Every structure is written in structure tokens, then in C-alpha cells.
C-alpha positions in Angstrom: -33.6 20.2 -131.6 -31.6 21.7 -134.1 -28.8 24.7 -133.5 -29.8 28.0 -133.9 -27.7 29.7 -136.6 -28.2 33.3 -135.7 -26.2 35.5 -133.1 -27.8 35.9 -129.2 -28.9 39.1 -128.8 -29.3 40.9 -125.4 -31.1 43.9 -125.6 -33.1 46.2 -123.6 -36.8 46.9 -124.0 -38.9 48.4 -121.2 -37.6 47.6 -117.8 -36.6 44.3 -118.7 -33.6 42.0 -120.9 -35.0 39.8 -123.3 -31.9 37.4 -124.9 -33.4 36.6 -128.5 -32.0 34.4 -131.4 -33.2 33.8 -134.8 -35.8 37.0 -134.3 -37.5 34.5 -131.1 -37.4 35.6 -127.4 -35.8 32.7 -125.6 -36.1 34.7 -122.1 -36.7 37.6 -120.3 -34.6 38.9 -117.5 -35.0 41.7 -114.8 -31.1 42.4 -114.7 -28.7 42.4 -117.6 -26.0 40.5 -115.9 -29.0 37.5 -115.6 -29.7 38.0 -119.4 -25.8 37.7 -120.5 -25.5 34.9 -118.3 -28.0 33.0 -120.3 -27.4 34.5 -123.3 -23.7 33.3 -122.9 -24.8 29.6 -122.4 -27.1 29.8 -125.6 -24.3 30.8 -127.6 -21.9 28.5 -126.3 -24.4 25.7 -127.0 -24.9 27.0 -130.6 -21.3 28.0 -131.5 -22.2 31.4 -131.9 -22.0 34.9 -130.7 -23.5 37.1 -128.2 -24.4 40.4 -128.9 -25.6 42.7 -125.8 -27.0 46.0 -126.1 -27.2 48.5 -123.5 -29.7 50.9 -122.6 -29.0 53.1 -125.5 -29.3 50.1 -127.8 -26.0 50.3 -128.4 -23.3 47.4 -128.9 -21.6 47.2 -125.2 -20.2 43.8 -125.9 -19.6 41.3 -128.5 -18.1 37.6 -128.0 -17.7 34.9 -130.2 -18.1 31.1 -129.1 -17.4 29.2 -132.4 -14.9 28.7 -134.9 -12.6 31.1 -134.2 -10.7 33.5 -136.8 -7.2 33.6 -136.6 -7.2 37.5 -135.6 -7.1 38.0 -132.1 -10.4 39.6 -130.1 -8.9 42.9 -128.3 -12.1 43.7 -126.9 -11.5 41.9 -123.7 
């Protein structure tokens, strides 16, 4: 299976947390923590970003697992 190119998105829908990439749902979870764990693994595997949205759909976190720029990530 070829690597996907787009970022991994952890979103909130109803009372579930879907993990999506390139417009396709990879998996759906009961908790944000479980969705983030799967999203992190997928992002590392594909060398892309993982973006997490909160219940209000605002970005909560953004982590890059691809080729890093020389600018230091100051979020964490």
C-alpha cells in the first residue's frame, strides 16, 4: 500500500473521534486519547503531520513527523 500524502486529522463528531487522512476515515474511537495514539502511528508511518481538533473543532495540537524544517517547534 502506498504512503498517503495528506496530514492525519483527529476530529470530533457526535460522541466519537474519527481519524482521517486524504478524505478517508482510517478509524473511529470512543476517546480523543485513543484516536491520537492511532493518528500518531499513522502520521509516523507516512511521514506527515498529525492535527488534532477539539470538541469545538478548533485546532488543539499539530505535530510533524515528516521532514522537519530548521525552525524549532515551540508548541511542546
